[in-house]
Structures are given as structure tokens and as C-alpha cells.
C-alpha positions as CSV (number, residue, x, y, z in Angstrom):
1,M,10.4,20.5,-56.4
2,A,12.5,21.8,-53.5
3,N,15.5,19.7,-52.3
4,I,14.6,18.6,-48.8
5,T,17.7,17.8,-46.8
6,A,18.0,15.9,-43.6
7,S,19.1,19.1,-41.8
8,D,15.8,20.7,-43.0
9,V,13.8,17.9,-41.5
10,K,15.9,18.0,-38.3
11,R,15.4,21.8,-37.9
12,L,11.6,21.5,-38.3
13,R,11.5,18.5,-36.0
14,E,13.4,20.3,-33.3
15,S,11.3,23.4,-33.6
16,T,7.9,21.7,-33.5
17,G,8.6,18.3,-31.8
18,A,6.6,16.6,-34.6
19,G,7.6,13.2,-35.9
20,M,10.3,12.9,-38.5
21,M,8.1,11.6,-41.4
22,D,5.5,14.3,-40.5
23,C,8.2,17.0,-40.8
24,K,9.5,15.6,-44.1
25,N,6.0,15.4,-45.6
26,A,5.2,19.0,-44.4
27,L,8.3,20.3,-46.1
28,M,7.6,18.4,-49.3
29,E,4.0,19.7,-49.4
30,N,5.2,23.3,-49.0
31,D,8.3,23.2,-51.3
32,G,10.7,23.4,-48.5
33,D,9.2,26.6,-47.0
34,F,9.9,26.3,-43.2
35,D,7.2,28.7,-42.0
36,K,4.5,27.2,-44.2
37,A,5.6,23.7,-43.0
38,V,5.1,24.8,-39.4
39,E,1.6,26.0,-40.2
40,Y,0.8,22.9,-42.2
41,L,1.7,20.8,-39.2
42,R,-0.5,22.8,-37.0
43,V,-3.5,22.5,-39.3
44,K,-3.0,18.8,-39.7
45,G,-2.4,18.4,-36.0
46,Q,-5.6,20.2,-35.1
47,A,-7.6,17.7,-37.1
48,G,-6.1,14.8,-35.2
49,V,-6.4,16.2,-31.6
50,A,-9.6,14.2,-30.9
51,K,-8.1,11.0,-32.1
52,R,-5.3,11.3,-29.4
53,E,-7.7,11.6,-26.5
54,G,-7.3,7.9,-25.4
55,R,-3.5,7.7,-25.6
56,A,-1.4,7.3,-22.5
57,T,0.8,10.2,-21.4
58,A,3.4,8.6,-19.1
59,N,6.2,11.1,-20.0
60,G,6.7,14.8,-19.5
61,L,8.1,17.1,-16.9
62,V,7.5,18.8,-13.5
63,A,8.3,22.4,-12.7
64,T,8.2,24.5,-9.6
65,H,8.1,28.2,-8.6
66,T,8.6,29.6,-5.1
67,E,8.3,33.1,-3.6
68,D,7.8,34.5,-0.2
69,G,4.7,32.9,1.2
70,F,3.9,30.3,-1.5
71,G,5.1,27.7,-4.0
72,V,3.6,26.1,-7.1
73,L,4.3,22.7,-8.6
74,V,2.9,21.6,-12.0
75,E,3.1,18.4,-14.0
76,V,2.8,18.5,-17.8
77,N,2.5,15.2,-19.6
78,C,3.2,13.9,-23.1
79,E,3.4,10.5,-24.8
80,T,7.2,10.0,-25.5
81,D,10.5,10.9,-24.0
82,F,11.5,12.4,-27.3
83,V,8.9,15.1,-27.0
84,A,9.6,15.6,-23.3
85,K,13.3,16.5,-24.0
86,G,12.3,18.9,-26.8
87,E,12.5,22.7,-26.4
88,R,8.9,23.2,-27.7
89,F,7.5,21.0,-24.9
90,Q,9.7,22.4,-22.2
91,D,8.7,25.9,-23.3
92,L,5.1,24.9,-22.9
93,G,5.9,23.7,-19.4
94,R,7.4,27.1,-18.5
95,Q,4.3,28.9,-19.9
96,V,2.0,26.7,-17.9
97,L,3.9,27.3,-14.7
98,E,4.1,31.1,-15.2
99,Q,0.3,31.2,-15.8
100,A,-0.4,29.1,-12.7
101,V,1.6,31.5,-10.7
102,A,0.1,34.6,-12.3
103,V,-3.5,33.6,-11.8
104,K,-2.9,31.9,-8.4
105,A,-4.4,28.6,-9.7
106,T,-5.2,25.9,-7.2
107,D,-6.4,23.2,-9.6
108,V,-6.0,22.1,-13.1
109,A,-9.5,22.9,-14.2
110,G,-9.2,26.5,-13.2
111,L,-5.8,26.8,-14.8
112,L,-7.0,25.5,-18.1
113,E,-9.9,28.0,-18.2
114,S,-7.7,31.0,-17.3
115,S,-7.1,33.6,-19.9
116,L,-3.6,34.3,-21.2
117,P,-2.2,37.8,-21.6
118,T,-1.6,37.1,-25.3
119,G,-5.2,35.9,-25.8
120,G,-7.0,32.6,-25.6
121,T,-6.9,30.2,-22.6
122,V,-4.4,27.7,-21.3
123,S,-6.6,25.0,-22.8
124,D,-6.1,26.7,-26.2
125,L,-2.4,26.7,-25.6
126,V,-2.3,23.0,-24.9
127,V,-4.5,22.2,-27.9
128,D,-2.2,24.2,-30.1
129,A,0.8,22.3,-28.7
130,I,-0.9,19.0,-29.5
131,A,-1.5,20.2,-33.0
132,T,2.1,21.2,-33.6
133,I,3.9,18.4,-31.8
134,G,1.6,15.6,-32.8
135,E,1.2,13.9,-29.5
136,K,-1.4,14.0,-26.7
137,I,-0.4,16.5,-24.1
138,Q,-2.1,17.4,-20.9
139,I,-1.6,19.2,-17.6
140,G,-1.5,16.3,-15.2
141,R,-1.5,17.9,-11.7
142,L,-1.1,21.2,-10.0
143,A,-0.3,22.0,-6.4
144,R,-0.1,25.4,-4.6
145,I,1.2,25.6,-1.1
146,E,1.0,28.7,1.0
147,A,3.2,29.0,4.1
148,S,5.7,31.4,5.7
149,H,8.4,29.6,3.8
150,V,8.2,27.1,0.9
151,A,11.2,25.1,-0.3
152,S,11.3,23.2,-3.6
153,Y,13.3,20.3,-5.1
154,L,13.5,19.0,-8.6
155,H,15.1,15.6,-9.5
156,K,16.2,14.2,-12.8
157,T,15.8,10.5,-13.1
158,N,17.6,10.7,-16.5
159,P,20.1,13.4,-17.4
160,D,18.7,13.7,-20.9
161,L,15.2,14.5,-19.7
162,P,13.7,17.4,-17.8
163,P,13.0,16.9,-14.1
164,Q,10.7,13.9,-13.4
165,V,10.2,14.4,-9.7
166,G,9.1,17.6,-8.1
167,V,8.5,18.5,-4.4
168,L,7.3,21.5,-2.4
169,V,7.5,21.7,1.4
170,G,5.8,24.4,3.4
171,A,7.2,25.4,6.8
172,T,6.6,27.9,9.6
173,G,9.9,29.6,8.9
174,A,13.0,29.7,6.7
175,A,15.7,27.2,7.4
176,D,18.2,25.4,5.2
177,V,16.8,22.1,6.5
178,V,13.5,22.7,4.8
179,R,15.0,22.0,1.4
180,D,16.7,19.0,2.9
181,V,13.3,17.8,3.8
182,A,12.1,18.4,0.3
183,M,14.9,16.2,-1.0
184,H,13.8,13.6,1.7
185,V,10.2,13.7,0.4
186,A,11.5,13.0,-3.2
187,A,13.3,9.9,-2.0
188,M,11.1,8.5,0.8
189,I,7.6,9.2,-0.7
190,P,5.6,10.0,2.4
191,V,1.8,10.1,2.0
192,Y,0.6,12.2,4.9
193,L,2.1,15.2,6.7
194,D,1.4,14.1,10.3
195,R,-0.7,11.5,12.1
196,D,-3.7,13.9,12.3
197,S,-3.7,14.0,8.5
198,V,-4.3,10.2,8.2
199,P,-8.0,9.5,7.6
200,E,-9.7,7.6,10.4
201,D,-10.8,4.8,8.1
202,V,-7.2,4.3,6.9
203,V,-6.0,3.9,10.5
204,A,-8.9,1.6,11.3
205,N,-8.1,-0.6,8.3
206,E,-4.4,-0.8,9.3
207,R,-5.5,-1.9,12.8
208,R,-7.8,-4.5,11.4
209,I,-5.1,-5.9,9.1
210,A,-2.5,-5.9,12.0
211,E,-4.9,-7.8,14.2
212,E,-5.9,-10.3,11.6
213,T,-2.2,-10.9,10.7
214,A,-1.2,-11.3,14.3
215,R,-4.0,-13.9,14.9
216,E,-3.0,-15.7,11.7
217,E,0.5,-15.9,13.1
218,G,-0.8,-17.4,16.3
219,K,0.2,-14.6,18.6
220,P,-1.1,-14.8,22.2
221,E,-4.4,-13.1,22.8
222,K,-3.0,-11.0,25.6
223,A,-0.3,-9.7,23.4
224,L,-2.5,-8.6,20.5
225,P,-3.1,-5.0,21.7
226,R,0.6,-4.3,22.0
227,I,1.4,-6.0,18.7
228,V,-1.4,-4.1,16.9
229,E,-0.2,-0.8,18.2
230,G,3.4,-1.6,17.3
231,R,2.4,-2.4,13.7
232,V,0.2,0.7,13.4
233,N,3.1,2.8,14.6
234,G,5.2,1.1,12.0
235,F,2.7,2.2,9.4
236,F,2.9,5.8,10.6
237,K,6.7,5.7,10.5
238,D,6.5,4.5,6.9
239,K,3.8,6.8,5.6
240,V,3.8,10.0,7.7
241,L,6.4,12.6,6.9
242,V,7.2,13.9,10.4
243,D,7.4,10.3,11.7
244,Q,9.8,9.1,9.0
245,A,13.5,8.5,9.8
246,F,15.3,11.5,8.2
247,A,17.1,10.4,5.0
248,R,20.3,12.2,6.1
249,D,20.3,11.0,9.7
250,N,18.1,8.0,10.3
251,K,18.6,8.3,14.0
252,K,16.2,11.2,14.0
253,T,12.7,11.7,12.6
254,V,11.9,14.5,10.1
255,G,9.8,16.1,12.8
256,A,12.7,16.2,15.2
257,V,15.1,17.6,12.7
258,L,12.7,20.4,11.8
259,A,12.1,21.1,15.5
260,E,15.8,21.5,16.1
261,A,15.9,24.1,13.4
262,G,13.0,25.9,15.1
263,V,10.4,25.3,12.4
264,S,7.7,22.8,11.6
265,A,6.2,21.5,8.4
266,T,2.8,22.8,7.3
267,G,2.3,20.9,4.1
268,F,4.0,19.2,1.1
269,A,3.3,18.0,-2.4
270,R,5.2,15.5,-4.5
271,F,4.7,14.6,-8.1
272,R,6.5,12.0,-10.2
273,V,5.8,12.2,-13.9
274,G,3.3,9.6,-14.9
275,A,2.9,8.1,-11.4
């Protein structure tokens, strides 16, 4: 029987992302042969793919790509931070992003069905990664923004992990402030681009809540319209990107800062891993 060392197990674990005991068993079953151990893990992993379907995938990474006229943002999820920080998983993230750019994917379903240059589909690629790594992995979200200029921003919430927050902001022209707005989006978490983007039923519900709250507080009847409008405007300032106070200068709105630079925002996307 081959002498399996801790360094052998470590090497296999770093290469595949599989669990320590799984790696040790794979090497023992294959007399220490590294390549056969990798294949062994894949075969064993394929058999367990279906069993992992119900598991939570709250870890992972986000990745972005921008070129003239468009930007792409993807989220790839896994179960543990150990796998998220591994090279095998991060390489998968790069492949998924490259494919999303290449096929101009606009949704996850279309991306999963797309054919890879090397053969098979992205779905096959993910299943193969699940088999090798031994965790449930999935493509969580995908966004593609087309605009005259698209800026991106990636943020690490933990220096040991890949980026956990990713943002794209589309604008009518190139300006340094567009990336500043992407950083603002990462921190301030707007929900809507502008007031016209807020669904009518959402606005109506905010008005109803504002009025009911004001009545509960015993506000004078004559003052209700003004109070309601003020609180609805407060909702816009909290949730609408161009109405938010700019993170770098809260005396100005994001919309005003962009206007000063001669551009306007046309769209944005923000993903935080697992949220």
C-alpha cells in the first residue's frame, strides 16, 4: 500500500476542492496515484449530485466584465467559504463569466444551456464541478447591462475570500464619477434607478402606510396630505438611486452628481453573494 502523506492530501484537496477525508480515501483507493484519485472523486461525486440539490448555497463569488457598450455580472454559489476561496471554484467562476460574455447571455437559463467551445454545456461544466468538489454549486444570478458606458465595482467583505459584492452601472457617457456611483450602489443598496422605475402598486402601498401611520400618530387631518407626500419622498430618497444622497458628498444627490459630470444613469445591477 502506498504511503499517503498529509502533503499528498493537501495537494489533492487544493486541486479539486473536495473534503479532506474524501481526498485521503481517494488516494488510498488508488495507491497514491494523483490522477486516478482525481478521476475517482469525479465518479463518486457524479453519483452524489442529486443528493445535494436541497442544500443551501450561501457562499461563492461575484465577477464582472465590461467593454465598450456593455457589462456582465455573474454570481456563482457554493456551500462553504472553504470552497469559495479555492482555485478550482474561482476558475469555474472565470469560465462562467467568459461564457456569459461570449454568448451574450441575458439570463441564467440561457447561459446554462449554451454550448462551450470545448464541448458540452455550461450546465455540464457545473455538474462536473459539483462532482469534483463535492458541494452543491449553482449559478445564482446573471445581469447584462448595455449602455454607452458601463462601470463596475467589486468588493471583498473578507480579504481571504473572492469578491462578495458586485455592481454594474450603465451611463450615457464615460466619466470617472460613474465608477464612484458603482461604489455608492455597493454601499447604499438602492432598489430602483429613478422614480419612474418604482411600480405604481409599491408607491400606492407606501402612501397607504404613510397615511395610516400619520393617523395613528394623531396628526391633524388637514396636515395629512403634506405629511404623506413627505414620507413618500423619504421612501424615494432611501430606495431610488438618483434620489439618494451621494455617499461621497451627502449634500448632493447621485442624480445631481452625474448631471454635473454631463452624464445620466441608465441602469444598474447589484449582487451580494447569498443575498
